[in-house]
matplotlib code that plots the C-alpha trace (Angstrom):
import matplotlib.pyplot as plt

x = [0.0, 1.0, 2.7, 0.8, 3.1, 1.2, 0.8, 0.8, 4.5, 5.9, 6.6, 5.9, 2.9, 4.7, 7.6, 5.7, 3.6, 6.6, 7.4, 4.5, 5.9, 2.6, 1.0, -2.8, -2.4, -0.4, -2.7, -5.7, -4.1, -4.0, -7.6, -8.6, -6.3, -8.7, -11.9, -10.8, -9.5, -12.8, -14.9, -13.2, -11.9, -8.4, -4.4, -3.0, -0.8, 1.6, 0.4, 2.9, 4.9, 2.5, -1.2, -2.0, -4.5, -7.0, -8.1, -7.1, -9.6, -8.6, -10.2, -10.5, -11.8, -13.5, -10.8, -9.6, -6.5, -6.6, -4.5, -4.8, -6.1, -7.0, -11.3, -10.0, -7.1, -6.2, -3.0, -2.0, -0.9, 0.5, -2.5, -5.5, -5.9, -7.3, -9.2, -9.9, -13.2, -13.7, -17.0, -18.0, -19.9, -21.2, -24.2, -23.9, -25.3, -27.7, -24.4, -22.0, -24.0, -23.5, -20.4, -18.6, -16.1, -15.0, -14.1, -14.9, -12.8, -13.0, -12.3, -11.2, -13.3, -10.6, -10.8, -8.9, -8.6, -11.3, -12.1, -13.9, -16.0, -18.9, -16.6, -19.6, -21.0, -17.8, -18.1, -21.5, -19.6, -16.7, -19.5, -21.3, -18.0, -16.9, -20.7, -20.7, -17.3, -17.5, -20.8, -19.7, -16.7, -19.1, -20.9, -18.4, -16.8, -21.0, -20.3, -17.0, -18.5, -21.1, -20.0, -17.4, -20.1]
y = [0.0, 3.7, 5.2, 8.6, 12.0, 14.1, 14.6, 17.2, 18.3, 20.9, 23.4, 26.9, 28.0, 31.7, 31.0, 29.1, 32.3, 34.4, 32.6, 34.0, 37.1, 38.4, 40.6, 40.4, 36.7, 36.3, 38.6, 36.4, 33.8, 35.3, 35.7, 32.2, 31.0, 33.1, 32.0, 28.7, 28.6, 30.2, 28.4, 24.2, 25.4, 24.9, 26.0, 26.2, 23.6, 23.1, 19.6, 19.3, 21.7, 23.5, 23.1, 24.9, 22.3, 22.4, 19.7, 15.7, 12.8, 9.4, 8.5, 4.5, 4.7, 1.0, -0.4, -0.4, 2.5, 5.3, 7.8, 10.7, 14.6, 17.7, 18.6, 22.0, 23.4, 24.8, 25.9, 29.1, 28.4, 30.0, 30.8, 31.0, 29.2, 25.2, 25.0, 21.5, 20.7, 17.4, 17.7, 18.6, 21.8, 20.1, 19.8, 24.0, 24.8, 27.7, 29.2, 28.4, 31.1, 33.4, 32.5, 34.5, 33.6, 30.5, 27.1, 23.7, 20.6, 16.6, 18.2, 21.3, 24.7, 27.1, 31.0, 33.7, 36.2, 37.0, 40.4, 38.7, 36.2, 36.5, 36.0, 36.2, 33.0, 31.5, 31.3, 29.4, 27.0, 26.2, 25.3, 23.2, 21.3, 21.1, 19.9, 17.8, 15.8, 15.5, 14.3, 11.1, 11.0, 10.4, 7.9, 5.4, 6.1, 4.7, 1.7, 1.1, 0.2, -1.1, -3.9, -4.6, -5.9]
z = [-0.3, -0.7, 2.1, 2.8, 1.6, 3.6, 7.0, 9.1, 11.0, 12.8, 10.2, 11.3, 9.2, 9.3, 7.4, 5.2, 4.8, 4.6, 1.1, -0.6, -3.1, -3.3, -0.8, -1.7, -1.9, 2.0, 3.6, 1.4, 3.5, 7.1, 6.2, 6.3, 9.0, 11.3, 9.4, 9.7, 13.1, 14.2, 12.4, 13.2, 16.7, 16.1, 15.1, 11.8, 10.9, 7.9, 6.0, 3.8, 2.1, 0.9, 2.9, 6.6, 7.4, 11.2, 12.9, 11.4, 11.4, 10.1, 7.2, 6.1, 2.2, 1.7, -0.5, 2.4, 1.8, 5.9, 6.5, 7.7, 7.0, 8.4, 8.7, 6.6, 4.8, 2.2, 0.1, -1.7, -5.2, -8.3, -10.1, -7.4, -3.3, -3.2, -0.5, 1.1, 2.5, 3.0, 4.3, 1.0, -0.4, -3.3, -1.1, -1.2, -4.3, -3.4, -1.2, -4.2, -6.4, -4.0, -2.7, -6.1, -8.1, -8.2, -9.6, -8.4, -8.4, -6.6, -4.1, -3.7, -3.8, -5.9, -5.2, -7.3, -3.7, -1.0, -2.2, -5.5, -3.0, -0.6, 3.1, 4.9, 2.5, 2.4, 6.3, 5.8, 3.7, 5.1, 8.6, 6.9, 5.5, 9.1, 10.0, 7.3, 8.1, 11.8, 11.5, 9.1, 11.9, 14.5, 12.4, 11.9, 15.3, 16.2, 13.5, 14.4, 18.5, 17.4, 15.3, 17.8, 20.1]

ax = plt.figure().add_subplot(projection="3d")
ax.plot(x, y, z, "-o")
ax.set_aspect("equal")
plt.show()
């Protein structure tokens, strides 16, 4: 089985942010850190070399693949900022329409700048994602506890 490459580590979030030369992107990252900390209740941690994540949980797929990842996080990229919303955002179609300029991928929401989105809508999308994921994690724990009886 493949080894998980993107793991939580003790690298400095501040040191990572200082490598972002685009001042606006760095400021957007600082705003996202405040928002994700507030919503998730966790402090930012580095995951791998370029992801800032909040909290963690253990996942296990039906295929047997398992690992640990952040509950919510983001990574500043050259073209945009990728938001990792592990609980999903696909159920928030109405909110996505109100969000502003963004793109979506399989598991990511991409924004170019905080200035092009409605931050209150983004906060609700993040809040929903965290809630869904934590409910899913709790369900899995209950299933495992019940099946071991």
